N, C-alpha and C positions, 0 to 999 in steps of 0.2 A: 303628367302623364298622360297621354292619350289612349282611349277603347284599345285601340290596337296593341300599341304599348304594354296591357294589363294583359290581354286576351294570350298576348307572347308569352310573357313571362309562368302568368298560368299553366300554360302550353310544356313549357318545358319543366317547371317544376314537375306537371303530374306523369311527364315521363320521366324524369328523375327519380319518386317516387315507384312508380312499377318497375322501373329497372333493380331498382334497391330489394322491390318487395319479392323481384323472382330471383335474386340474387340470394336473399333469405331462404327462400323458399327450395330452391335448388341444394342450397347447406345441409337445413334439414333434410331433407330425401337422403342427401348423401349418408348424414348421421346417423340419420337412424337403420340405413341399408348395412353401416359399419358396425352400429350395436347388435343388429340381429346376426351377421355373419362373428362377431363377437361370442354371442350369445349360444349360438348352434356351434362354434368349435370349442368350447370350455365345456358344451351341455355332452358334446363325440368321445372330448380326448376321457371327461372325466367318468364316461359310460364305458370305454373301451379300455381304461386303467384297470376299472371292477372288475369286470370280463378276463383280462389278461390275468392281473394276478389269483383270482379264484381256478380259472383253467389249468394255469402255472403249473396249482397242487394238486389237478386232477390222480387220481390213482386208481391203480386196478386192486383187487383184494387176493389175497395169496392165498383162497382158499372156494373151493366152490362148494362149498354149503349151503350158502345164502339162498342161492338163487332168486338173485340179483344183481340188475345194468350195470354195468361200469358206466358208462358212457351213451345217450339215447338219442337221437333226435328225427323229429318229424315234423310237417308244415300242417299241423293239427289245426292249429290259432292259426292257421293262414287265411287272408283273403284272394280274391281271384287276381293272377297277376298282372302287373301292368309295365306294358313297355313303355320303357321311360326315355323321353329324346330331345334333344334339340331342334333349332329351326331346319339342320341340316341332317341328323345321323341318329339311330336308335343307339342307346349310353345304354343301359341295363335293362334285363328282366329284372322286375322285384320281386325278390322272396322273403319272407315272414317266417323264421323256423320258430322252432318252438325244440327248446332240449334240458339234459338232467345229469347230472354224474355227480359221481363220488369225488368228495372230499377233503383232504389228507390236511392238517394243520400241525405240523410237527412242533411247533412252539408253543403250542398250547399245554396246561398240566394238568391233570393229567392227559395224554395225546388225543385227539380227540376226529371223530369221523365225521365228517356234513353232507347230506343230500341237497343239491345245490339248483335248482333248477331256472333258465329263462324263458319267459315269452313275448310277445307280440300282441298283442288284445286290443281290445278296445280303450279310449280313454278314461271311458267313464267307469269301463269294469272290466277287472282282469278274466274273466268269467267267457269275456262276448270278443268272439272275434271281429279284427279291426275290417268291419265292413268296404270302408273307401280303398284300402291300399296301403292306409299309415294308421298308425298308433300307436301305446306305449309301450316301450319294455318294462314289462317286472320282474320281480327277484325274489324266489322262492327259495327259502334255507331249511331245514331242520338239524339236530346235533344228535347221536351220542357216542359212547364211550366206544362200538365197535360200529363197523357197518350191518348195517340189521336190513330186510325186506321192508317198512316200516316205511323206509325213506322213500322210497317209489309208490307205496300206498298213500300215504300221506300230500302227497301232488299230485297224485294222480286223482284221488278221491276227496279235492277240497269239496266240505262243506257247501252248497248254494248261498247261505247265509251266511258265507266266510270270506269277505273279501277283504281282511287286515293281513291275511296270510301272506299277501302281497306287497312288495315294496317296489312303490317307482321308481326307476335310474332316469329315463330320459323319454321326454316326449318326440312327435313330428317323425317317428322312425317310418321311413317309406322300403327299407332296406334291413333285413337280418339275416344273415347267411353265415354259418360253420364247413368249413370245406377242412377234411379230412387229409391225414399223411400218417400212412405202415408199412415202418422202416424206412421212413424216406420217401415213398412213392404217393401218388394220390392214388384215394379212392374213386370209384363211380360218383359217389354222394349222390346216390340211390334212395329214399326218403320211404319209412324211416331206415334209418341209420341206425344199430347198436354193436355192442361188445360186451361178452359177458366172462365170467368166472376172474381166468387170470391175463383176459386178452385187453387193450391197451393200443390208443393211436397215439404216433410219433410227435404229430406236429399237429395244431390245428390254426388255421387262417382264419382271421375273423373277419367278417367286413359288417359294415353299419354305415347305414344312409340316411342323413336326417335331411329334414325343410327347413326354412322360417316358420315361424308360428301366424304371420302374417300371408302366406301362402297357404299353409292351411284353414286361414280364419276362409278366404278370399273361396277355395274351396268348400267349405260347406255353406256355402251362399247359393251355391243349388240342391235344392231340395232332396234328389235323386240321387245314389251312393254311383251308380254307374257312371252319371254324369260329373259327378267329380273326379270318379279314375280317369274319366277322357282329359279331362282340366287340368290333373296332374300330369297325366301321361306325358303332355308339352315344355314341361319346365325340368326338363333333366337338366337344363344349366344351373339352378337353383338347389340340385341336391347337393351337398356336403361330404363325400364318401369318406371314412375310416376303416383302414386294413393296415391288419399288424399279424403276422406270422408266427405264431407261440410253441416255444420247444415245450415236449412234456419229458418230466422225468417219468421212465416206465420202469423204475422199481415197484417191487411189490412189498408192501405193508400188510 
């Protein structure tokens, strides 16, 4: 073999190896992307199922003596809003609400009332707001044989040293909002929103938006929260949204 033939053979082999490497790299990226989307879908469905199951059991009290809200929502633990867009248009303005409601479980023996709370807060501390517009959805619960004002007190007055009172539901939440309907008609959704005594909504629409963990890691590479929010505001096509309209049994207990 001449030197020229050897050089041509080496060049061809190098081209083949480079082509195979590029194909392998693209395949790995596609697999990682599919896995991320699958993880987000599973986390979103699991979180939504938990919310739907508990919101469906929301109940109003049959007495006006407890002085307790039946449902309460505000944006106390929300960060500054992000207008999330894709390359061509705005998709949503993110909202991170905090909610608390009464829950009745008829299957329990004896029948049990619960106070259920959900909030989106820092991924490291449920008492701290999500500074960059993305956080972890947490769940809080307390129960008793009958509804009591301690439900709200226990939720709203969590000791600064207690973080185990909140359970993690899902991470990477960039949007969590509840829309309320009374007798089938939408409310104005102004916050804070609350109902007391025997009042209750007829439907609740749940909106849950989640971003991939890889995108959140990229955002965290920016040292300032405002820069992280600016980065995330252009990634609307990466947000996976989950929505469901939940009917509420408005019977009193």
